[in-house]
C-alpha positions as CSV (number, residue, x, y, z in Angstrom):
1,M,-26.5,74.4,2.9
2,N,-23.7,76.0,1.4
3,A,-24.8,78.3,-1.4
4,A,-21.2,78.7,-2.8
5,K,-21.6,75.2,-4.1
6,H,-24.3,76.1,-6.4
7,P,-23.5,79.0,-9.0
8,D,-26.1,81.6,-9.5
9,T,-27.9,81.1,-12.7
10,R,-30.9,83.7,-12.2
11,N,-29.8,85.7,-15.2
12,A,-30.0,82.6,-17.7
13,A,-33.2,81.0,-19.2
14,P,-33.4,77.7,-17.4
15,A,-33.0,74.5,-19.4
16,V,-36.3,72.7,-19.3
17,S,-37.6,69.0,-20.2
18,F,-41.1,67.7,-19.7
19,E,-42.6,64.3,-18.8
20,Y,-45.7,62.6,-20.4
21,F,-47.7,59.5,-19.9
22,P,-48.8,57.5,-22.8
23,P,-52.3,58.0,-23.7
24,K,-54.8,55.5,-23.5
25,T,-57.5,56.5,-26.1
26,P,-57.1,57.9,-29.7
27,E,-58.7,61.1,-28.3
28,G,-56.0,61.3,-25.5
29,A,-53.2,60.7,-28.2
30,E,-54.6,63.7,-30.2
31,K,-54.8,66.0,-27.2
32,L,-51.3,65.0,-26.1
33,R,-50.0,65.9,-29.6
34,T,-51.6,69.4,-29.3
35,V,-49.9,69.6,-25.7
36,R,-46.5,68.6,-27.3
37,R,-46.7,71.3,-29.9
38,Q,-47.3,73.9,-27.4
39,L,-44.6,73.0,-25.0
40,Q,-42.0,72.1,-27.8
41,A,-42.0,75.9,-28.7
42,L,-40.3,76.1,-25.2
43,A,-37.2,74.2,-26.9
44,P,-37.0,71.6,-24.1
45,E,-33.7,69.5,-23.8
46,F,-35.8,66.4,-23.9
47,C,-39.1,65.0,-23.2
48,S,-39.6,61.8,-21.2
49,V,-42.4,59.1,-21.5
50,T,-43.5,57.1,-18.4
51,Y,-43.7,53.2,-18.5
52,G,-46.5,51.3,-16.6
53,A,-46.1,48.8,-13.7
54,G,-44.4,45.7,-15.1
55,G,-44.3,47.3,-18.6
56,S,-48.0,47.4,-18.9
57,T,-47.7,50.7,-21.2
58,Q,-44.7,49.5,-23.2
59,Q,-46.3,49.7,-26.5
60,G,-48.0,53.1,-25.8
61,T,-44.6,54.5,-24.3
62,F,-42.6,53.5,-27.3
63,E,-45.3,54.7,-29.7
64,T,-45.2,58.2,-28.0
65,V,-41.4,58.0,-27.9
66,R,-41.4,57.6,-31.7
67,E,-43.8,60.2,-32.2
68,I,-41.5,62.6,-30.1
69,L,-38.5,61.8,-32.0
70,Q,-40.4,62.3,-35.4
71,E,-41.3,65.8,-34.1
72,G,-37.6,66.7,-34.0
73,V,-37.2,66.5,-30.2
74,A,-35.0,64.3,-28.1
75,A,-37.2,61.7,-26.2
76,A,-36.3,59.6,-23.2
77,S,-38.0,56.3,-22.5
78,H,-38.8,55.4,-18.9
79,F,-37.2,51.8,-18.5
80,S,-38.2,49.8,-15.5
81,C,-36.6,46.3,-14.6
82,I,-38.7,44.6,-12.1
83,G,-40.2,41.5,-13.7
84,A,-37.6,41.8,-16.8
85,T,-34.9,39.5,-17.9
86,R,-31.6,40.3,-19.2
87,Q,-32.6,39.0,-22.5
88,S,-35.9,41.2,-22.7
89,V,-33.8,44.1,-21.5
90,R,-31.3,43.4,-24.3
91,E,-34.2,43.3,-26.8
92,Q,-35.9,46.6,-25.6
93,L,-32.6,48.4,-25.7
94,A,-32.0,47.4,-29.3
95,L,-35.3,48.4,-30.3
96,L,-35.0,51.8,-28.7
97,S,-31.6,52.3,-30.3
98,A,-33.0,51.4,-33.7
99,M,-35.7,54.1,-33.0
100,G,-33.2,56.7,-32.5
101,V,-33.4,57.0,-28.6
102,Q,-30.4,58.2,-26.8
103,R,-31.6,58.9,-23.4
104,L,-33.2,56.4,-20.9
105,V,-34.8,56.9,-17.4
106,A,-33.7,53.7,-15.6
107,L,-36.0,52.8,-12.9
108,R,-36.9,49.8,-10.8
109,G,-40.5,50.2,-11.3
110,D,-43.5,48.2,-9.8
111,L,-45.3,45.1,-10.9
112,P,-48.9,45.2,-11.5
113,S,-50.8,44.3,-8.3
114,G,-50.9,40.7,-7.3
115,Y,-47.3,39.8,-8.9
116,G,-44.4,38.8,-6.9
117,M,-40.7,40.3,-7.6
118,G,-39.8,38.0,-10.3
119,G,-37.2,38.9,-13.3
120,E,-33.4,39.2,-13.1
121,F,-33.1,42.6,-11.6
122,Q,-33.7,43.7,-8.2
123,Y,-32.6,47.1,-8.1
124,A,-32.5,50.0,-10.4
125,S,-28.7,50.2,-10.0
126,D,-28.6,46.5,-11.4
127,L,-30.3,47.9,-14.7
128,V,-28.0,50.7,-15.0
129,S,-25.0,48.5,-14.5
130,F,-26.4,46.1,-17.1
131,I,-27.3,48.8,-19.7
132,R,-23.6,50.2,-19.3
133,S,-22.2,46.6,-19.9
134,E,-24.4,46.0,-22.9
135,T,-24.1,49.5,-24.6
136,G,-21.4,51.4,-23.3
137,D,-22.1,55.1,-23.5
138,A,-24.7,54.7,-26.2
139,F,-27.3,56.1,-23.6
140,H,-27.4,59.0,-21.3
141,I,-29.0,57.2,-18.3
142,E,-31.1,59.1,-15.9
143,V,-32.1,57.9,-12.5
144,A,-34.5,58.8,-9.8
145,A,-33.7,60.7,-6.8
146,Y,-35.8,61.4,-3.7
147,P,-35.0,64.6,-1.7
148,E,-37.5,63.7,0.9
149,V,-36.6,60.0,1.1
150,H,-38.3,57.1,-1.1
151,P,-41.4,56.0,0.7
152,Q,-40.2,52.5,0.8
153,A,-36.7,53.1,2.1
154,R,-35.6,51.6,5.5
155,S,-34.0,54.9,6.3
156,P,-32.7,58.2,4.8
157,E,-29.1,56.8,5.1
158,A,-30.2,53.7,3.1
159,D,-32.1,55.7,0.6
160,L,-28.9,57.9,0.1
161,R,-26.7,54.7,-0.2
162,A,-29.1,53.4,-3.0
163,Y,-29.0,56.6,-4.9
164,V,-25.0,56.8,-4.6
165,T,-25.1,53.1,-6.0
166,K,-27.0,53.9,-9.1
167,V,-24.6,56.9,-9.9
168,Q,-21.6,54.4,-9.3
169,A,-23.3,52.0,-11.6
170,G,-23.1,54.5,-14.3
171,A,-26.0,57.0,-14.2
172,S,-25.3,60.2,-16.3
173,S,-27.7,62.3,-14.1
174,A,-30.8,62.2,-11.9
175,I,-34.3,63.7,-11.9
176,T,-36.0,64.0,-8.6
177,Q,-39.4,63.2,-7.3
178,Y,-41.4,66.4,-7.0
179,F,-41.2,68.4,-3.8
180,Y,-42.1,71.8,-2.4
181,N,-39.2,72.6,-0.1
182,A,-36.1,73.7,-1.9
183,D,-34.0,73.1,1.3
184,A,-34.8,69.2,1.0
185,Y,-33.3,69.4,-2.8
186,F,-30.1,71.3,-1.7
187,R,-29.5,69.2,1.4
188,F,-30.0,66.0,-0.9
189,V,-27.5,67.4,-3.5
190,D,-24.9,68.2,-0.9
191,D,-25.4,64.9,0.9
192,A,-24.9,63.0,-2.3
193,A,-21.9,65.1,-3.4
194,R,-20.1,64.2,-0.1
195,Q,-20.7,60.5,-0.8
196,G,-19.0,61.0,-4.3
197,A,-22.3,61.1,-6.3
198,Q,-21.7,64.4,-8.2
199,V,-23.7,64.1,-11.3
200,P,-26.3,66.7,-12.1
201,V,-29.4,66.4,-10.2
202,V,-32.4,67.9,-11.9
203,P,-35.5,68.9,-9.7
204,G,-38.9,67.4,-10.8
205,I,-41.5,70.1,-10.9
206,M,-45.2,69.3,-10.2
207,P,-47.3,72.2,-11.1
208,I,-50.4,72.7,-9.0
209,G,-53.8,72.6,-10.6
210,S,-56.0,70.5,-8.4
211,S,-55.9,70.1,-4.7
212,S,-57.4,66.9,-4.4
213,Q,-55.4,65.4,-7.1
214,L,-52.1,66.8,-5.6
215,L,-53.0,65.6,-2.1
216,R,-53.8,62.2,-3.6
217,F,-50.7,61.6,-5.7
218,S,-48.4,63.1,-2.7
219,D,-49.9,60.8,-0.2
220,A,-49.3,57.6,-2.5
221,C,-45.6,58.6,-3.8
222,G,-44.3,60.1,-0.2
223,A,-44.0,63.5,-1.7
224,E,-44.4,66.0,1.2
225,V,-47.0,69.1,0.7
226,P,-46.1,71.5,3.4
227,R,-48.9,72.1,6.0
228,W,-49.2,75.7,5.1
229,I,-49.8,74.7,1.5
230,R,-52.4,72.1,2.2
231,L,-54.4,74.4,4.5
232,R,-54.3,77.1,1.8
233,L,-55.5,74.6,-0.9
234,Q,-58.2,73.1,1.4
235,S,-59.3,76.7,2.2
236,Y,-60.1,77.3,-1.4
237,G,-62.8,74.5,-1.6
238,D,-63.7,74.1,-5.2
239,D,-62.5,77.6,-6.2
240,V,-60.4,76.2,-9.1
241,A,-59.4,79.5,-10.2
242,S,-57.9,80.7,-6.9
243,I,-56.2,77.0,-6.5
244,K,-54.6,77.7,-9.8
245,A,-53.4,81.1,-8.9
246,F,-52.0,80.2,-5.7
247,G,-50.3,76.9,-7.3
248,L,-48.6,79.2,-9.9
249,D,-47.3,81.5,-7.3
250,V,-45.9,78.6,-5.0
251,V,-44.4,77.0,-7.7
252,T,-42.7,80.0,-9.5
253,H,-41.2,80.8,-6.2
254,L,-39.8,77.2,-5.9
255,C,-38.3,77.3,-9.3
256,E,-36.8,80.6,-8.6
257,Q,-35.1,79.3,-5.4
258,L,-33.9,76.2,-7.1
259,L,-32.3,78.2,-10.2
260,A,-30.8,80.8,-7.9
261,G,-29.4,78.0,-5.8
262,G,-27.8,76.4,-8.9
263,A,-30.2,73.6,-10.0
264,P,-29.0,72.5,-13.5
265,A,-32.4,72.4,-15.1
266,L,-36.0,71.9,-14.4
267,H,-38.1,68.8,-15.3
268,F,-42.0,69.3,-15.4
269,Y,-44.4,66.8,-14.5
270,T,-47.0,67.9,-17.2
271,M,-49.8,65.4,-16.5
272,N,-50.3,65.6,-20.4
273,Q,-51.4,69.4,-19.8
274,S,-49.7,72.4,-20.9
275,A,-51.3,75.6,-19.5
276,A,-49.6,75.5,-16.1
277,T,-46.1,74.6,-17.4
278,L,-46.3,77.4,-20.2
279,E,-47.3,80.0,-17.6
280,L,-44.5,78.8,-15.0
281,C,-41.9,79.0,-18.0
282,R,-43.2,82.2,-19.1
283,R,-42.9,83.7,-15.6
284,L,-39.3,82.2,-15.3
285,E,-38.4,84.1,-18.5
286,R,-38.7,81.0,-20.9
287,A,-41.6,82.8,-22.8
288,S,-43.2,81.3,-25.8
289,P,-45.2,82.9,-28.6
290,L,-48.0,80.4,-27.8
291,S,-48.0,81.6,-24.4
292,A,-48.2,85.3,-25.2
């Protein structure tokens, strides 16, 4: 990849954002509030909240978004369209706007098991186009990007075309699926730019805290865990301390590569935990008093 296209940002503290999922219990909600207090000391650009299949967590998603806004932090709601109608999307956009939300993560999404496609939207690009037609520039719209190719894509070329279509429909920027190969990210950014899609592409970062959890998630979502990382993780067995120490080293190096190559920011998939993200940001010179 042509490094000249990506300015060197090694001497600047990286802009960061964090993803949470809506808690299912009062205990989980209280734990998440503690996690947010710790991570908000890092002055994130925004925090996003995921949205369950078919909108199954909509109430919890919007409640969590509302709390984040009340804490004085910009909040982005995930917003999926499979199974939705134009009228339901219109109503949800009005609700989010009234709450003060200015940022959306627009996704195709998945329906709960056992349901057909349904709804009036087929692709995320349809949702992006509709949001723009309804609300103009009221929202900053993030879309998903897949440096290692979406697991349901017919081909890498088709996946890239789908991404470019989302950008052309009005996306403001993109957040990637997590990955552990920086070359995949830079190739994707360059390939997209050659197709005219030049919005900022923020790498999604997944801290490594559990070997079994990481491998299970990765197999399900199509994220590649390089063989050498898999073998090292497997060699540690149940040694959680060694897994976490190794994971911190691997992900710190990945972030350093990405920032050195010009990645505009880092988006951390926190899994509603703070320790690993705090330590990674501390290592990247984004230290917090809470992590000292």
